[in-house]
NUKE-105878 format. One record per residue (C-alpha): x, y, z. Coordinates in pm, whole numbers, padded with zeros to 5 digits, always signed. Example, Ala and Ser with C-alpha at 12.3 -4.5 7.8 and 13.67 -1.06 7.14 Angstrom:
REM residues 2
+01230-00450+00780/+01367-00106+00714/
END
This chain:
REM residues 157
+01698-01214+00963/+01493-01373+00692/+01681-01592+00437/+01593-01502+00062/+01818-01750-00120/+02019-02051-00046/+02399-01943+00008/+02528-02183-00279/+02378-02192-00585/+02481-02346-00944/+02328-02276-01241/+02348-02436-01571/+02246-02451-01929/+02323-02425-02292/+02522-02140-02399/+02274-01839-02466/+02034-01981-02194/+02092-01689-01955/+02292-01844-01698/+02534-01512-01685/+02248-01271-01666/+02082-01478-01427/+02415-01524-01209/+02495-01129-01231/+02118-01029-01127/+02119-01275-00834/+02472-01162-00736/+02395-00792-00746/+02059-00832-00549/+02181-01080-00286/+02514-00979-00244/+02677-01298-00334/+02982-01338-00540/+02892-01517-00876/+03165-01730-01078/+03182-01838-01445/+03290-02177-01484/+03457-02097-01802/+03687-01871-01614/+03746-02165-01410/+03864-02359-01683/+04042-02115-01875/+04280-01848-01755/+04202-01521-01985/+04494-01361-02142/+04491-01059-02398/+04678-01264-02631/+04438-01585-02608/+04283-01786-02363/+04473-02099-02200/+04309-02425-02080/+04456-02416-01672/+04613-02761-01579/+04349-03009-01430/+04505-02939-01073/+04489-02582-01079/+04132-02587-01235/+04019-02803-00948/+04214-02649-00695/+04028-02310-00812/+03726-02492-00817/+03768-02603-00469/+03843-02254-00336/+03507-02144-00474/+03296-02408-00347/+03472-02396+00052/+03371-02038+00063/+03016-01956+00273/+02815-01837-00002/+02856-01829-00389/+02677-01856-00756/+02853-02064-01009/+02715-02076-01369/+02845-02281-01662/+02762-02477-01926/+03017-02765-01795/+02824-03083-01702/+03126-03300-01650/+03306-03445-01361/+03538-03169-01315/+03235-02969-01178/+03093-03217-00998/+03187-03040-00670/+02992-02747-00753/+02677-03012-00813/+02762-03207-00501/+02825-02846-00264/+02500-02675-00437/+02201-02585-00200/+02024-02506-00516/+02058-02593-00855/+01879-02394-01131/+01877-02541-01483/+01780-02290-01753/+01632-02504-02045/+01576-02215-02276/+01383-02303-02634/+01652-02382-02904/+01579-02079-03120/+01560-01843-02829/+01929-01955-02756/+02016-01930-03155/+01916-01575-03121/+02060-01478-02835/+02421-01639-02942/+02394-01399-03266/+02288-01101-03054/+02583-01147-02786/+02821-01201-03103/+02743-00879-03314/+02672-00675-02974/+03063-00780-02887/+03174-00705-03219/+03073-00371-03244/+03183-00305-02853/+02849-00257-02681/+02899-00605-02467/+03191-00668-02324/+03311-01064-02309/+03574-01273-02122/+03715-01398-02436/+03789-01228-02817/+03472-01299-03014/+03628-01470-03298/+03427-01602-03565/+03533-01991-03490/+03397-01922-03123/+03075-01796-03264/+03064-02097-03478/+03143-02300-03197/+02897-02175-02942/+02604-02343-03241/+02753-02662-03231/+02777-02670-02839/+02385-02563-02874/+02325-02877-03045/+02523-03112-02872/+02295-02970-02561/+01998-03033-02756/+02110-03408-02827/+02320-03508-02542/+02390-03231-02246/+02014-03181-02143/+01998-03546-02069/+02289-03552-01870/+02222-03294-01686/+01894-03415-01585/+02080-03741-01475/+02291-03582-01248/+02059-03333-01119/+01869-03648-00957/+02192-03835-00890/+02474-03567-00782/+02732-03866-00765/+02650-03939-01151/+02963-03943-01390/+02913-03907-01732/
END
């Protein structure tokens, strides 16, 4: 049987870059489970998100990367997610233009507020503002760190 896609894929990029959309499409087309790093870091509750303790977060990620096939997506670029970088057969870096990401952040927030798009989190205005901050941090810091890690999976920031 011809293999169309690697078994272990890590998708990284800024908020609004299209990570989740791409992960969902690849997951559906190739029947590979995808995981959002936000859901590895955060336990989702109706009353609000709770950050997982480091040992549980690490154990959860270890369970994912020990599977035969997976897609992991997220903006996270620090040592805590290094295992998915190291174990990935393919790393996809979505370096979407800044203003397209801004448009997507606004569009997503509005769609979530009116109930036509679901989210793993409650779309509070504070989160909306944070997404713009994360987008700026990506421009100023994260992009270069991602590129360093891409060429050196052992890189720790």
